[in-house]
C-alpha positions in Angstrom: -59.8 38.7 -89.5 -56.1 38.4 -90.5 -54.8 34.9 -91.1 -51.3 33.4 -90.8 -50.3 33.4 -94.5 -47.7 30.8 -95.3 -47.6 31.6 -99.1 -44.3 31.4 -100.9 -44.9 34.6 -102.8 -46.6 37.0 -103.0 -46.0 36.5 -99.3 -47.2 38.0 -96.0 -46.1 41.5 -95.2 -45.5 43.1 -91.8 -48.8 44.2 -90.3 -47.2 47.5 -89.2 -46.3 48.2 -92.8 -49.7 47.4 -94.1 -51.3 49.7 -91.5 -49.0 52.5 -92.4 -49.7 52.1 -96.1 -53.4 52.0 -95.3 -53.2 55.3 -93.3 -51.3 57.0 -96.1 -53.1 55.5 -99.1 -55.3 58.5 -99.9 -53.0 61.3 -98.7 -49.3 60.7 -98.8 -47.3 63.2 -96.8 -50.0 65.9 -97.0 -49.9 65.9 -100.8 -53.6 65.2 -101.2 -52.7 62.3 -103.4 -51.8 58.6 -103.0 -48.2 57.8 -103.4 -49.3 55.9 -106.6 -50.4 59.2 -108.1 -47.2 61.2 -107.3 -44.7 61.8 -110.1 -41.6 59.7 -109.9 -39.7 62.8 -110.9 -41.0 64.9 -108.0 -38.6 65.9 -105.2 -40.7 64.0 -102.6 -40.7 60.7 -104.5 -37.0 61.0 -105.4 -36.3 61.5 -101.7 -38.4 58.4 -100.9 -36.4 56.3 -103.3 -33.1 57.6 -102.0 -34.2 56.8 -98.5 -35.2 53.3 -99.5 -31.8 52.7 -101.1 -30.0 54.2 -98.1 -31.8 52.0 -95.7 -31.2 48.9 -97.8 -27.5 49.7 -98.0 -27.4 50.1 -94.2 -29.3 46.9 -93.5 -27.1 44.8 -95.8 -23.8 46.8 -95.3 -23.6 47.2 -99.0 -20.1 48.5 -99.9 -19.8 51.8 -101.7 -18.5 50.2 -104.9 -21.9 48.5 -105.6 -24.9 50.0 -107.3 -28.4 49.3 -105.9 -31.0 49.2 -108.6 -34.8 49.1 -108.3 -36.1 47.5 -111.5 -39.1 45.7 -113.0 -39.6 42.3 -114.5 -39.1 40.3 -111.3 -36.2 37.9 -110.8 -37.2 36.1 -114.0 -36.3 39.1 -116.0 -32.8 39.0 -114.6 -32.3 35.4 -116.0 -32.0 37.3 -119.3 -30.4 40.5 -118.1 -27.5 38.8 -116.4 -25.9 37.1 -119.4 -26.7 40.2 -121.5 -24.7 42.4 -119.1 -22.0 40.0 -117.9 -21.2 37.6 -120.7 -20.2 37.8 -124.3 -21.9 35.6 -126.8 -18.9 33.3 -127.1 -18.0 33.2 -123.3 -18.8 30.5 -120.8 -20.9 31.0 -117.7 -21.0 28.5 -114.9 -24.3 27.5 -113.3 -25.2 25.3 -110.4 -28.6 23.4 -110.7 -30.3 22.7 -107.4 -34.0 23.0 -108.5 -36.7 24.7 -110.4 -35.4 28.3 -110.3 -31.9 27.2 -111.1 -33.2 25.3 -114.1 -35.2 28.3 -115.4 -32.1 30.6 -115.1 -30.1 28.0 -117.1 -32.6 27.8 -119.9 -32.6 31.5 -120.3 -28.8 31.9 -120.1 -28.3 29.3 -122.9 -30.0 31.7 -125.3 -27.2 34.2 -124.8 -24.0 32.4 -124.0 -22.4 29.0 -123.4 -23.5 27.5 -120.1 -21.5 25.0 -118.1 -23.6 23.3 -115.4 -20.8 22.5 -112.9 -23.1 20.7 -110.5 -26.6 19.2 -111.0 -28.6 17.8 -108.0 -31.3 16.1 -110.2 -30.1 12.6 -109.0 -31.1 13.5 -105.4 -34.5 14.8 -106.7 -33.1 18.2 -105.7 -33.1 17.4 -102.0 -29.5 18.4 -101.5 -26.8 20.9 -102.7 -23.4 19.9 -104.0 -20.5 19.9 -101.4 -18.3 22.9 -101.5 -15.3 20.8 -102.3 -16.9 19.2 -105.3 -17.4 22.4 -107.3 -15.0 22.6 -110.3 -15.4 26.0 -112.0 -14.5 26.8 -115.6 -11.3 28.8 -116.1 -12.1 32.2 -117.5 -15.8 31.9 -116.9 -17.8 35.1 -117.1 -19.5 34.4 -113.8 -20.9 31.6 -111.5 -24.6 31.6 -110.9 -26.4 29.8 -108.1 -29.7 30.0 -106.2 -28.9 30.1 -102.5 -32.5 29.0 -101.6 -34.8 27.1 -103.9 -38.2 28.3 -102.9 -40.1 25.3 -104.4 -37.9 22.5 -103.1 -36.9 24.1 -99.8 -33.2 23.5 -100.4 -30.7 26.0 -99.1 -26.9 26.3 -99.4 -25.2 26.3 -96.0 -22.1 27.9 -97.6 -21.2 30.6 -100.2 -19.5 29.0 -103.2 -15.9 30.0 -104.0 -15.2 31.1 -107.5 -12.5 33.2 -109.3 -15.3 34.5 -111.5 -17.9 37.0 -110.2 -20.5 35.2 -108.1 -24.1 35.8 -109.0 -26.9 34.9 -106.7 -30.7 34.7 -107.0 -31.5 35.7 -103.4 -35.3 36.1 -103.9 -36.1 33.9 -100.9 -33.2 34.7 -98.6 -32.4 38.4 -99.0 -32.8 40.3 -95.7 -33.4 37.1 -93.8 -30.0 37.3 -92.0 -26.7 39.1 -92.4 -24.6 38.3 -95.5 -21.2 39.5 -96.8 -22.2 41.4 -99.9 -18.6 41.8 -100.9 -18.4 38.1 -101.7 -20.8 38.6 -104.6 -20.5 40.2 -107.9 -24.2 40.5 -108.3 -27.2 39.8 -106.1 -30.8 40.0 -107.4 -34.1 39.3 -105.6 -37.8 39.5 -106.5 -39.5 41.6 -103.9 -42.6 39.5 -103.2 -41.0 37.4 -100.4 -39.0 39.5 -98.0 -39.1 43.0 -99.5 -42.6 44.0 -100.6 -45.3 43.5 -103.2 -44.6 41.8 -106.5 -43.5 43.8 -109.5 -40.2 45.0 -108.2 -36.8 43.4 -108.3 -33.7 44.6 -106.5 -30.3 44.3 -108.1 -27.1 44.9 -106.2 -24.2 44.9 -108.6 -20.4 45.7 -108.3 -19.3 48.7 -110.2 -16.7 46.9 -112.3 -19.4 44.6 -113.8 -21.5 47.3 -115.3 -21.0 49.2 -118.6 -20.2 46.0 -120.5 -23.7 45.1 -121.8 -23.6 43.5 -125.3 -24.8 45.4 -128.3 -28.6 45.2 -128.6 -29.3 44.9 -124.9 -32.5 46.9 -124.2 -31.7 50.0 -122.0 -34.1 48.8 -119.3 -32.0 45.6 -119.0 -28.7 47.5 -119.2 -27.3 48.0 -115.7 -25.2 51.0 -116.6 -28.1 52.8 -118.3 -30.3 52.2 -115.3 -27.7 53.1 -112.8 -27.0 56.4 -114.7 -30.7 57.3 -114.3 -31.0 56.1 -110.7 -33.3 53.3 -111.8 -35.6 55.9 -113.4 -34.8 55.6 -117.0 -38.5 54.7 -117.4 -41.3 55.1 -114.9 -40.3 52.7 -112.0 -42.6 50.6 -109.9 -43.4 53.5 -107.6 -45.7 51.7 -105.2 -43.3 48.8 -105.0 -40.5 51.1 -104.1 -42.7 52.9 -101.5 -43.7 49.6 -99.9 -40.1 48.3 -99.9 -39.0 51.5 -98.2 -41.6 50.9 -95.4 -40.3 47.3 -95.0 -36.7 48.4 -94.8 -37.7 50.9 -92.1 -39.6 48.2 -90.3 -36.5 45.9 -90.4 -34.4 48.7 -88.9 -37.0 49.1 -86.1 -36.8 45.3 -85.4 -33.0 45.7 -84.7 -31.7 44.9 -88.2 -30.6 41.7 -89.8 -28.8 40.2 -86.8 -32.1 40.3 -84.8 -34.3 39.2 -87.6 -31.9 36.4 -88.5 -32.0 35.0 -85.0 -35.8 35.2 -85.1 -35.8 33.3 -88.4 -33.4 30.6 -87.0 -35.7 30.0 -84.1 -38.8 29.7 -86.3 -37.2 27.3 -88.6 -35.7 25.1 -85.8 -39.1 24.9 -84.1 -40.9 23.8 -87.2 -38.3 21.2 -88.2 -38.2 19.9 -84.7 -41.9 19.4 -84.8 -41.7 17.6 -88.2 -38.7 15.4 -87.2 -40.2 14.5 -83.8 -43.7 13.6 -85.0 -43.2 10.2 -86.5 -45.9 11.3 -88.9 -44.6 14.3 -90.9 -41.5 14.1 -93.0 -39.1 16.6 -94.5 -37.8 15.6 -98.0 -34.7 17.8 -97.7 -31.3 16.7 -96.4 -30.8 18.1 -92.9 -27.7 20.0 -93.7 -29.3 22.1 -96.5 -32.8 22.7 -95.2 -34.2 26.2 -95.9 -35.0 28.6 -93.2 -37.6 30.3 -95.4 -39.5 27.5 -97.2 -40.3 24.3 -95.3 -41.8 21.5 -97.4 -43.2 18.5 -95.6 -45.3 15.4 -96.3 -47.7 13.1 -94.6 -47.7 9.3 -94.9 -50.9 9.2 -97.0 -50.9 11.6 -99.9 -54.7 11.5 -99.8 -54.5 13.5 -96.5 -52.7 16.5 -98.1 -55.9 18.2 -99.3 -57.6 17.4 -96.0 -54.6 19.0 -94.1 -54.6 22.2 -96.2 -58.4 22.5 -96.1 -58.6 22.1 -92.3 -55.6 24.3 -91.8 -57.2 27.1 -93.8 -60.4 26.8 -91.7 -58.1 27.3 -88.6 -56.6 30.5 -90.1 -53.4 28.9 -91.5 -53.5 29.5 -95.2 -51.5 28.7 -98.4 -49.8 25.6 -97.1 -50.2 23.7 -100.3 -46.9 22.5 -101.8 -46.0 23.7 -105.2 -47.9 21.9 -107.9 -44.7 20.4 -109.3 -43.8 18.6 -106.1 -47.0 18.2 -104.0 -47.0 17.8 -100.2 -47.2 20.9 -98.0 -45.0 23.9 -97.7 -44.8 26.6 -95.0 -43.0 29.7 -96.1 -41.9 31.5 -93.0 -40.4 34.8 -94.2 -39.4 37.8 -92.0 -43.0 39.0 -91.6 -44.3 35.6 -90.3 -44.3 36.0 -86.5 -43.2 33.2 -84.2 -46.8 33.0 -83.1 -47.8 31.9 -86.6 -45.3 29.0 -86.5 -46.5 28.1 -83.0 -50.1 28.0 -84.3 -49.0 25.8 -87.2 -47.2 23.4 -84.9 -50.2 23.1 -82.7 -52.5 22.4 -85.6 -50.1 19.8 -86.9 -50.2 18.0 -83.6 -54.0 18.0 -83.5 -54.2 16.8 -87.1 -51.8 14.0 -86.4 -53.9 13.0 -83.3 -57.0 12.7 -85.5 -55.5 11.2 -88.7 -52.3 9.5 -87.6 
C-alpha cells in the first residue's frame, strides 16, 4: 500500500510517473531493453534528453540565452563548480547565510575565492531571512549566492535579492514549485531529488555570458562550457535520472504548468500552517513572513512526544515526518507530488494526536 511520504529528499514522486516507469522498465519504446540499458549516444536517448530539456524550458520560460545542463554530483557538487566557473582566485563572491545549505556552500566557496557573507541569520537561529533593504553587496563581486529555500530549517525568501553581480540560487527545494523569472538570475541549480526526479541528477540553468570562464585546472565535468558543448554528455550522463525527470516535466505540463501547480502548493502550505497556528499545541519555529511552501517544520510542547508522533503517524501511513537530526522536531515536506489529500490526512492525524496527548 502506498503511503503519504513527507520526506525532504529523496522525496515522493508522482504516482502517474512511477506507473509509467514501471510499465516501461523492461521494454522502453519497443527496444527490448530498459532505458537504463540504452546507449546515451543512441538517437532515441538523445531525443529523450532533448525533449526533457525542451519541456523544462517551456515550463520555466527559460530564455534562449541560457544553457540547460543535466549534470551529476548533486547540488553539493555545484558548491565547488560555481566558484571554479564564475570567480577568479583573487575575486570576491557575496553569500547570504540563512541555514545549513547556505553554510555548506560558503565553506566550499572559501576554498576557491574570497567570500563576503553579506548577511547571516545565525542570531535568529535561522528562523528568518534578511530584509531586502538590509543587503549591502560588494562592489565588483563575481556573484551573489543565496538559498531561496532552506530545506532543513523551512525558511524561504519572500523576495528575489537585488544585485549588480550575477545572482546564483540553490533552488533544490523550490524549482518547479511555482513560476519564477529566470532572467533575474545568472545561474540556477537544483538537485533533482525533491521536485524533479530521483537523486543523482542536478539541473543547472546558466546564462551564456557566464560560461567559458572556468579557471585553469577546473575538471571538464565541472566546466560549464565543456559540458554545454557536449550537450551534457561529455561523459556518460545519469540516463535514468534524465528519463525520470523528463516524465516529471511531462506530468507537470499535464497538470497545467507552474501556475496551476503553484496555486496547489500555496493551498497545501496555507492549510498546514493554519492547522499548526490554530492548534494551540503545535508551533512553527519560522517567522511567518518567510515560511517555506515546501518544507514545514513544527514542534510539540513536550519533546518527548516527537518520537511518539512520528511512530504513530507512520502506522497511519504518514511517513518520514522526523525533523532533521540537527534541529529535531517534525518536518513535513510537501513538494509538487504530495497531493492535497496527503496534507488533509496529516492535518486530521495532528488533530487526533493532540486530542490524545494535548
